[in-house]
N, C-alpha and C positions, 0 to 999 in steps of 0.2 A: 303338125303337132304344135300346139301353142304352149310355150314355156311361160309359166306364171312366175313373176318376180316375187321372191320371198322377202318378207321384212326381216331385218337383222334382229337377233335376239335382244330382248330388253334387259338381259342380265347385266351387260356391260354398262348400259345407261344407268341402271339402278346403283351399280357399284360406284360409277363416277359421281352420281348425285349424292350418294352417301358420303363419299370422300370430301366432296365440296361442302356439304353441310357440316361435317366434322371439322373441316378446316375453318369454316366461318365461326363455329363455336370456339375453337381454339384461339382464333384471332380476337374474338370478342373478350375471351378470358384474359388474354395478354393485355388488351387495351385497358380493361378494368384493373388488372394487376398493376400496370404501370401507373395508373392514376392513384391507386392506394399506396403504392410504395413511395412515390415521390411526395406524398402528403404525410409520410411518417418520419418523425425525427428522432426515433429511438432505434439504435442499431439492432438490439435484440428482437424487436418486433419486425423489423425489415427482414431479418434472417428467417424467422419463423414463417412469415407469410410467403417468402420466396420458396421455401421448402415445400409448403403445402401446394403451391401452384405448380411447381416443377413436377411433383409426383402425380398430381391430378391431370395435368394437361397432356401427358403422354402415357399415363397408366403404369408408371413404375412403382415398385414397392418401397424403395428406400431412397434417401438423399442426404447429403451432408454438405456443410459449408466449412471451408478452411481459409483462414487468413493468417497473415504474418504475426508471429509472436511479439515482435517489436520493430522498431524503425530500421534495424539492420537488414531486415528482409532476407534472413538466412534460414529461419525455421518456420514451418507451417504448423499451426495448431487447429484442431477441430473446434469450432465455435458453436455449432448447432447441428442437430440431426433431426430427421423426421420422426424419430421415436426416442423416448427417454432411455430405454435400455441400451440402444446403440450408442448414445452419447456418453453414458456412464463409462463405457470402455474406451471409446475413441478419444475422449478428452485427455487421456493419459499419454497419448501418442504424440510424437514430434517427428515431422518429416522435413528433411533438409531440401533446400532448393535443388532440383534435379533428381531427387530420390523418389522412387516409386512413380506411379502414374500421375498422382496429384502433384508431386514435385516437378515432374517433367513438364506438365502443362503450365505450372506457375513460372517455370523458367523460360519456356518457349513463347508463352502468350497465345498459343493456338489450341483450338478445341480438338478433342480426340474421341472416336468411338472405339471401344475395345470389345469386340463381339464375344471373346472367350478369354477371360482374365487369366486363367491358369495356363494358357498358351503364351502369355506375355511375360517375358523374363523380368520386367520391371515390377510386376505385381507383388506386393508384400503380403505373404500368407499370414504374417503375424497379426495383422488387423483382424482377419477372420478368426484366427485362433483365440484372440482376446475377446472378441465380441460374440462368438458363436454364430456369426452370420455366414451364410454360404453365398459368396458373391459369384455370379455367373457372367454377367456382362455389365458394362457401365458406359456412361457418357460423361466426359469431364470437360468443363467449359471455364475459361478464365473470366474473372471479374475485372474488367478493364475500365479505367477512367483516364482519359487523356493520354493513352498509351502506357499507363502505369498499371501493373498487375496488383490489385488489392488482395486477391485470393483466388479460390477455385470453388466452383459449384459442381458437385458430383451427383449424378443420378444413377441409381443402381437397380439391377434386377428387374428389367422389363420382361414380361412373359414372352413377348415376341421380339425379334431382333430390332435393335435401334436402327433407324433410318436417317438419311440425310435431312429429311424434313423435321425429325425430332431435334437434330442439332440446331437447325435454323430457329426453331421455336425456343429452345432453351437459351441460345445465344441472345435472342431478342429479350427474353426475360432477364438474363444476366446483365445486359446493358442497362436496363432500367434499375435493377437492384443495385448495381455497382454505384450508379449516381446517387441513389437513395442512401446507400451505406456511407458514401463519401460525405454527403450532406449531414447525415446523422452524426458522424464522427466530428465534423467541424463544429456542429452545435454543442456536442458533448464536451469538446475541448474548450469552447468558449464558456460553457457553464462552469467547468472546472477552474478556468482562469478567473472567472468572476468570484467563485468561492474563495480562491487563494487570495485575490485582491481584498475581499472583504475581511478575511482572516488577518491579512497583513495590516490593513487599516485599523482593525480592532487592536492589534498588537502595538501599533504606533501610538494609538491613543493611550493604551495602558503604559507604554514606555514613558510617555509624557507625564502621566499621573504618578508613576513610580519615581521618576527623577525628581518631580516637584515635591513629593511627600517624603520619600525615603532619604534623599540626599539632604533634605532640609535639617533633619535631626543631627547628623554628624557635623554639618556646616555650622549650625547654631552652637554645638558643643565646642568645636574648634574656636569659633569666634569668641565665645564667652571666656574660655580659658586664656586665649591670647590677650583679650582686653584686660583681664586681671593681671597678667604678667606685665603688660606695658604700664598699667596704672600703678601697680603696687610693687614693682620689681625691687626697689631699694628697701622696702619695709618687710618683704617676704623672707622668711628663713630659707635656707638652701633646700631643705627637704620638701617644702611646699612648691618651690619653683620646679623641682624635679617632678613632683606629682602632677602639676599642671601641664608640664611639657609632655609627660607620658599620656595624660588624658587627651591632649590635642593629637598626639601621635596615634592613639587608639581610634579617634574619630576619623583621622585621615585614612587609616587602614579599613575602617568600615566603608568609607566612600569608595576606596579602591576595589573592595570586594563587590560592591553593588555594580560598579561600572563594568568589572570583569564579567559578572553574570549577565548583565544586559547585553554585552557584546557576544557572549557565548550563545545566549538564547537567539539572538538575531542571526547568527551565522550557522546554526545547526542545520538548516534546510539546505544551504548551498555547499557546506563543507564536504570535500572529498577526502576520505580517510582510507587507510589500508588496515583492514580488519585482520587480525592474526592472533597467535597464541599470547595470552596475557598471564604473567606470573603474579598471582594475586597477593602472595606474601610480600613481594617487592613493592607492589602498589600500596599496600597497607603500611609499609614502612615509611614511604613518602608521606602518606596521609597523616601518620602519627606526628611526623615532623611539623606538618602544617597546623595541626590542631593542638599541639602541646601547650602553647601560650594560653589558649582558651581553657584547656583542662586545668591548668594551674590557677587561672583567674577564678574559675568556678569551684575550685577544690574538688574536681571530678575524678572519678576512677574509670578507666577504659580497659576492659578485658577483651583480648582478641584470641580467637581459637587458633591453635597451632596447625601448621601445614594446610593452609587453604588450597583447594584444588585450582589448577589452571583452567582457563576458559577461553572462548573465542571472543574477541572484542578489540577495544582500542584504549590503551593504558591511560592517556591523559584524560579522556572523558570519564572512564571508570573511577579514576582518582577523584574527579569532581563530584561524582555520585556519592562516594563515601564521605567526602567532606561535608556535603549538603546534609546527608542523613545524620552524621555525628553532631554537626552544629545544631540541627533541629532537636536532637536529643538533649543537648545542653540547654536549649531554650525552654523546653517543655518537660525536662526531667525533674527528678526530685531535688531536694536540698539536703545534702549535696547530691549532684547527679551521679548515678551508677549506671554505666553504659556497658553493654555486652555485645560483642560482634561475633557472628558465627555463620554457619552454612549448613545446608542439607542437600544431599544428592536427590535429584528428581528425574530419573531416567536419563534422557539426553540433555538435560538442563541441570544447572546448579542454582539453588536458591540461597542468596546471601541476605543477611538481616542485621538490623541494629535494634536492640531491645533497650528501652529506657525504664526508669523507675518512677515515672511521673504519675499524674492522676488519670491518665488515659483520656480518651476522647468520646464524646457522645456520637450517636449515629448522624446527627445533623452536622456536627463538625467534620466527621469523616467524609461526608458527601462533598464538602467544599475543598477537600485536599486534591492536589494534583491539577487544580484549575489555576491558570496563570493569574498571578497578582492577588489571589485571595489571602485573607489574613485571619488568624485565630487570636483572640484576646489581644488586640492591638496594644493595649496599655502595658500588658505584661511582657509581650514579645517585642522588644525594641528593634526588631529586624525588618525584613521585607518579605514580600510574597513570591519571589521568583524561584526559590530553591527547588521546590517540588515539581514545578512546571518544567524546569530544566532537566531534572532527573528523569521525568517521564519521557521527554523527547529524546534524550540520550539513549536510554535503554531501548526504546522502540526502534531507534535507528540501528541499534546493535542486535536487533532480533529478539529482544526479551520483553518482559512484562514487569510492572511495578504493582505494589499493593500495600495494604496495611491490615494488621490484626490488632485490635484494641478493645479492652474491657474497662469501663469506667471504674477507677479506683485501683487498677492493676497495671498501669503503664501501657505503653504502645510498642509494637514491633513493626517497623517499616522494612520492607524487603524489596529485592529486585532479582530477576532471574536472567541468566545468560546461557547460551549454548556451551555445553562442555566440549572438551577437545578429545 
C-alpha cells in the first residue's frame, strides 16, 4: 500500500498571509502618521490626527487624550476625544495622578490593557455615567518624551480583545505623537512669548510718549510758577505767593499721580496678590478722602449709595479703580460736576458704577476707551490716558469686566463688575 503524502491545508497560509498584509498596512499607516505628526506644529491638530489613527489602525470605536492641567502635573484633563459628544462630557472631569486607570498609567509611565474595565477596581464608573458611554475594554498608553509623561492616550471599545500587537502599534504612535506635542507646545510657548514681548515693547514706547507728554505739562507749570516766585518774590503780595506755591504743589501732585499710575500699570502682570473679601464701604471711605481736594476744586457733588455689598477682590487695586473713575467723571462731567456712585446685583456678580452729568460720548469716542494711552479732547482734559487702561487690567485680574454706557447729551456711566461673596 502506497501512502500518498497530503499537502498541508492552505487555510493557515492564507491566515498568515492576511495577518502579514494587515501588519504591513498598519506599519505603513504608522510611518505616514509619524511623518504627518512631526510636521504639525499645532497641538490641537496633533491630538485630532493621533485619535483618528489610533482608532483606525486597530479598529477601536473611541479614543481620548489626557494631559496635565498645569505644570504641577497633579491633575489630568481630557484635551480631545474621537467624537464631540464624548468630549463635551469628559472635558469636565479631572483625574488625579494615580486615580483611575488613566491616572495610574500617567503615574507609572507604562502601558496597560484592561480586557474588562468593570472587573478593574480602578475604573471610574462616573465617566461612563456622565458620557453615556459603555466602556467594555481599553488600552491605555503613556505619552512619553525623554522619560517625562506628558499625558495618556486611551483607546476604548475594540470589538475583539486587545492584543499585545495592538499595544505595540499604539505605543509606536504615541511615541511620535508625544514628540509632536512637545514640539508644538514649544512653538506655541515661543509664539506666546513673542506676543508678550511685542506687547511689552509697545507699552514701553507708550510709557516713553506718556512721560514725555504728560509730565511736560506739570513740569512747565511748576517751572513757570517757581520762576515768578523767584523773580517777583519781593513785589508779590502774600496771597499771590501762596497761590503760586499751591499751583506748584498741584503740579507736583499731578506728576506724582502719573508716575504712580505708570508704575502700577507696569507691575500689574507680575504682582502676586491675595484676593479676599473686600468691604466696599470702607474702600469708598478711603476713596472719598483721596478725591475730596479735587471735588472742592471743581465745586463737585459726589453722592454714594449706602451699604455697598462686599465682593471678592483686592482693596488697594479696587480703590485705584474708583479713584480713576471718579477723576474721569470730574474731567468730563458737567459744570459743576454732579457724580453718582452706585451698584446693582447681577447674579453671582456685582456691578458698580460712576454716573456723571457730562455731555456723554460719541460711539467713536467710546471705541477708543480702555485702550492704553488714548486721549479724548486733549485740550479740554489736561490729564493723561493711563487711567482706563489700568482699570481694565485691574478688573480683569480680579475676574471682572469693565464697560461704559453713554448717550450723547445725557452723560456717561462707567462701570465694573466683581464676583460677589
